[in-house]
Wavefront OBJ file of the C-alpha trace (Angstrom):
o trace
v -2.786 -16.482 -5.559
v -1.062 -14.655 -2.724
v -2.498 -13.068 0.408
v -0.185 -10.504 1.958
v -0.311 -8.434 5.129
v 2.174 -5.579 5.416
v 2.755 -3.372 8.462
v 4.446 0.003 8.066
v 5.441 2.437 10.794
v 4.126 5.926 10.186
v 6.672 8.685 10.778
v 6.030 10.862 13.813
v 3.594 13.650 12.969
v 2.502 12.066 9.645
v -0.595 10.118 10.749
v -3.036 12.786 9.529
v -1.279 13.003 6.157
v -1.390 9.209 5.822
v -5.122 9.187 6.633
v -5.816 12.082 4.251
v -4.181 10.249 1.356
v -6.194 7.087 2.024
v -9.353 9.241 1.861
v -8.056 10.809 -1.365
v -7.634 7.324 -2.869
v -11.216 6.431 -1.941
v -12.740 9.642 -3.342
v -10.883 11.903 -5.770
v -8.484 9.249 -7.096
v -10.942 6.355 -7.102
v -10.907 5.776 -10.879
v -7.101 6.027 -11.037
v -6.919 3.587 -8.143
v -9.131 1.121 -9.990
v -6.896 1.359 -13.038
v -3.793 0.748 -10.921
v -5.172 -2.327 -9.148
v -6.188 -3.825 -12.491
v -2.746 -3.132 -13.937
v -1.035 -4.647 -10.878
v -3.423 -7.637 -10.802
v -4.625 -6.863 -7.271
v -7.910 -8.607 -6.561
v -8.532 -7.168 -3.089
v -6.891 -4.469 -1.023
v -7.800 -2.960 2.316
v -5.893 -0.893 4.818
v -6.283 0.629 8.230
v -4.266 2.742 10.619
v -3.797 1.709 14.234
v -2.043 3.440 17.124
v 0.153 1.648 19.664
v 2.361 2.803 22.525
v 5.346 2.671 20.133
v 3.679 4.745 17.395
v 1.175 4.678 14.566
v 1.133 1.924 11.956
v -0.675 1.223 8.722
v -1.675 -2.353 7.917
v -2.280 -3.206 4.263
v -3.877 -6.495 3.224
v -3.801 -7.567 -0.428
v -5.013 -10.532 -2.424
v -3.029 -10.603 -5.654
v -1.581 -12.812 -8.308
v 2.131 -12.121 -7.764
v 3.966 -9.949 -5.231
v 7.066 -9.519 -7.399
v 4.898 -8.342 -10.298
v 3.288 -5.770 -7.974
v 6.692 -4.545 -6.771
v 7.788 -4.061 -10.380
v 4.582 -2.148 -11.147
v 5.053 0.175 -8.169
v 8.652 0.844 -9.187
v 8.134 1.296 -12.932
v 4.521 2.159 -13.773
v 3.922 5.449 -15.580
v 0.432 5.871 -14.113
v 0.278 9.120 -12.125
v -1.361 7.362 -9.182
v 1.866 5.402 -8.609
v 3.826 8.675 -8.481
v 1.378 9.889 -5.841
v 1.702 6.644 -3.882
v 5.518 6.697 -4.049
v 5.576 10.315 -2.793
v 3.052 9.554 -0.033
v 4.998 6.498 1.110
v 8.354 8.284 1.222
v 6.857 11.198 3.157
v 4.813 9.158 5.639
v 6.487 5.810 6.327
v 9.724 4.626 7.915
v 12.059 1.892 6.633
v 10.701 1.554 3.106
v 13.978 0.091 1.907
v 13.554 -3.048 4.068
v 9.847 -3.412 3.361
v 8.796 -7.018 3.780
v 5.300 -8.393 4.368
v 4.670 -9.765 7.850
v 2.479 -12.572 6.506
v 2.292 -14.179 3.056
v -0.085 -17.015 2.244
v -0.122 -18.694 -1.152
v -2.802 -20.860 -2.688
v -2.992 -22.780 -5.884
v -6.409 -21.317 -6.734
l 1 2 3 4 5 6 7 8 9 10 11 12 13 14 15 16 17 18 19 20 21 22 23 24 25 26 27 28 29 30 31 32 33 34 35 36 37 38 39 40 41 42 43 44 45 46 47 48 49 50 51 52 53 54 55 56 57 58 59 60 61 62 63 64 65 66 67 68 69 70 71 72 73 74 75 76 77 78 79 80 81 82 83 84 85 86 87 88 89 90 91 92 93 94 95 96 97 98 99 100 101 102 103 104 105 106 107 108 109
């Protein structure tokens, strides 16, 4: 089991769009989101947006079976929700090509 915290910088002027998509995931796309977390073997996911002097950031915490499996799912899944997430991420976040979690904990459970 892996526990992962990721921090992403939100592009200037994109905070409202980032927040709107998170709301969309919780309401209109809820069932699609459930299907995607099952497919990606995510057991828990939560996120929040925080503002600092150097900009706005989103923090995403996940409990999942395997980070590499999740990365493959995000890159290759045919579920429409992943297309929406990929578009949202490219529009709203900086430095997606060097995306690395800031904390990873692993357990044998």
